[in-house]
C-alpha positions, -999 to 999 in steps of 0.1 A, spaced: 176 -264 482 150 -261 509 130 -229 514 149 -206 539 129 -202 571 139 -166 574 122 -157 542 88 -171 552 59 -148 557 40 -172 579 40 -209 589 9 -230 595 13 -251 627 -10 -278 616 -22 -300 645 -7 -278 672 -28 -278 703 -21 -261 736 -26 -286 765 -15 -266 795 4 -233 799 36 -254 796 26 -282 773 17 -283 736 8 -312 713 23 -309 679 2 -336 662 13 -368 647 42 -356 627 79 -362 625 96 -328 624 131 -323 612 155 -309 638 161 -277 617 123 -270 617 120 -276 654 150 -253 662 143 -225 637 105 -224 637 89 -242 665 113 -233 694 110 -195 688 72 -198 684 69 -218 717 89 -191 734 66 -164 721 36 -185 730 48 -190 765 53 -152 769 18 -145 756 2 -171 779 21 -156 809 9 -121 799 -27 -133 797 -23 -150 831 -10 -117 847 -42 -100 835 -64 -128 850 -75 -140 815 -85 -177 819 -65 -202 799 -87 -229 782 -69 -260 769 -74 -268 733 -72 -306 737 -66 -332 763 -32 -347 768 -29 -380 749 -20 -410 770 14 -427 765 -4 -457 749 -23 -435 724 9 -416 715 28 -448 707 -2 -462 688 -3 -431 666 34 -432 661 33 -468 650 4 -462 628 22 -433 611 54 -454 606 33 -483 592 16 -461 567 50 -452 553 60 -489 548 26 -503 537 31 -494 500 61 -516 500 40 -546 508 10 -538 486 4 -559 455 17 -542 424 -8 -530 399 -4 -542 364 -20 -529 332 -35 -553 308 
């Protein structure tokens, strides 16, 4: 059984970067749908409200990272997928 999200005290959004007031980068991770719906979506909603509130009070938003190009995003995705399959092709180790 997986840990129930509702029982969590905190969640670490590793790799999350705010690009613009309406765009975030979640890193180079595949996230299960349940995690996206139950954890990330509510957090993004709260984050958007907080950014809007800051904007209303003339507090300047500073991006945390630049938006990755499409080519870079695909390169990172392919690299991540390849890393999952590489152990299948590695020579097996034998003990003498």
